C-alpha positions in Angstrom: 0.0 0.0 0.0 1.2 3.5 -0.8 2.6 5.4 2.2 0.2 8.3 1.6 -2.7 5.9 1.7 -1.5 4.3 4.9 -1.1 7.8 6.5 -4.7 8.7 5.4 -6.0 5.5 6.9 -4.3 6.2 10.2 -5.6 9.8 10.3 -9.1 8.5 9.4 -9.0 5.9 12.2 -7.9 8.6 14.7 -11.2 10.3 14.5 -13.3 7.4 16.0 -10.4 6.9 18.4 -11.3 10.2 20.1 -15.0 9.3 20.4 -16.8 9.3 23.7 -18.4 6.0 22.7 -16.2 3.0 23.8 -17.4 1.0 20.8 -16.0 3.6 18.4 -12.7 3.7 20.3 -12.5 -0.2 20.3 -13.1 -0.3 16.5 -10.5 2.4 15.9 -8.0 0.4 18.0 -8.6 -2.7 16.1 -8.1 -0.8 12.8 -5.0 1.0 14.0 -3.4 -2.3 15.2 -2.9 -3.2 11.5 -0.7 -0.1 11.2 1.2 -0.6 14.4 4.5 -0.7 12.6 3.9 2.9 11.3 5.3 5.7 13.4 2.2 7.8 12.5 0.0 5.2 14.3 2.0 5.3 17.5 0.3 8.5 18.9 -3.3 7.4 18.3 -2.5 3.9 19.6 -0.9 5.3 22.7 -3.9 7.6 23.3 -6.2 4.7 23.0 -4.2 2.6 25.5 -4.2 5.3 28.2 -6.8 4.5 30.9 -9.3 7.2 31.3 -10.6 7.8 34.8 -13.5 9.8 36.1 -13.6 11.8 39.3 -14.8 9.8 42.3 -18.3 10.7 43.5 -18.6 12.3 46.9 -19.4 9.8 49.5 
């Protein structure tokens, strides 16, 4: 695959990777995994692998 096309695919998969819906993020992660050897995919993959936390509720 052409490197420009690979870059375009990584960029396109980054959008659902920033979604609030966990299903979109999971789909993006699965897609990005196919581009794991690309440096351009490293950032989006790292963002998806970071655990997101929510503030604790007062109790």
